Residue, then its C-alpha position, 0 to 999 in steps of 0.5 A: m548827560r542826564h540833561v542831554t537825555v531829558l532833552l532827547l526824550s523831550a524832542a522824541v515826545l514832541a516829534f511823535a506827538p503830532a503823528v499821534r494827534a494826526a492819527d486820532e484826528a484821521k480816525d475821527v474823520i473815518a468814524k464820522a464817515v462810517k456813521a454817514h454811510g450807514g453805521e458800523e453795524k450795517l456796514s460790517k454785516f454785509q460782506a457782499a454786493t451786486s450791482k448793475n451799471k452803465g456808462k462810458i469808457q475810453v478805449p485805446g484806439v477807439g475813443e469813448t465807448e458806452f458799456t453796461s456791466n453786472n458786478a458781484t463782489m464778496l470780501p475779502d478777495k472775490v470779484k465777478e464782472e461781466v461787461e458788454l460794449t460795442i467796438m467798431g460795430q462788434k458786440l464784445t462781452i468781457l467776463t472777469i472772475v477773481n477768486g483769491d489768487t485765481v484770475t480768469v478773463e474771457a472775451n466773447g467766451m474765448a480765454v484771454p491771457v492774464d499777464d502781470n500787468l492785469k494781475k497788478t491792476l486787479a490787486n489794486a482794485r481789490h485793495l481799494m474795495k477793502v479800503s472803501r468799506l471804511h469801517t475796517l480802517l478803525k480796527d485793523k492795525n495794518y492800516e496807518l491813517s493820517v490827515i492830509g488836509e483839506s481840498e475841494v471836491n465837487k465845488a465843496k470843501a473836503v477833508g483828506v485822510k491817507v491810508a497806508q498799508k505795508g505792501q500796498a500803494d497809499v490811498n487818499l480818501y476825501f470826505d465832504a466836510k458837511t455830509n461826511l460822505l466819501v467823495k473822492v479816492e486817489s491812488r496809484t494803479v497800473d494800466p493793463m494795456t501799457g504796464n505804466e503806473v498811473s494816478e487814478e481819481r474816483i470822484i463820486q458825483e451823486y449818492g443814493k441809499t439802499e433799503d437798509g439805509i446804506a449810502i451808495p455811490k450812484k454816479v462816479s467819474v474816473l480820471r487817469d493822470g488827470k484825463p477823463y477815463m470813465d463815467a459810470e452810473v449805478i442802476e441797481m445795487k444790493y448789499l448782501e451778507k454773502l454770495d454763493e462761493g460757486d458764483f466766483k468759479k468758472 
């Protein structure tokens, strides 16, 4: 019996050893990425951000449409986005405010009903926002990290790390093997129009830097189920220690 116990114990150690190594390797990849993006001190200092953006998005029944947007975010759960676009010759302004569990959406000043599909989409977006900050992945024990191998992104080798968290969809992060910058984010989300789950890829085509030396995405392409969905360019972006709470109230 003792021999059997030793064998079982040895098997258990061997079974868990690769996972431990994988977790350590994943943390090493994330640690290098945090440094490449500006360092933990800077990234943890700024809990909010504002940006001005422009780009093109696929609108169901219309096709490719140009847009501009002004965004404000503050961790852990506040988002404000104002998007302007023209559909069939009519200018449309969509305002979305997320403040914790409270969600408000308006189109040209008129309230838009917020259904479960939209709530799921916004919840997924908030999760991505937190995961993409990177430095929290190294300290928050609610995240389980593992290396998922190499891939090719923007014609360059990239290393993948899977981020798992209870109650959330897995997120795959890919980092350029040379620069250690985040170049692709893969996840599952809900299409608010259809309610169907879709796979989403956010590919960062180009980076810039803030005055504080933080690397920021300048051009991003989004694919849904492998098809082009949106191309966005950041015109201006600022990281801030915080924003006024009133900015996220209607």
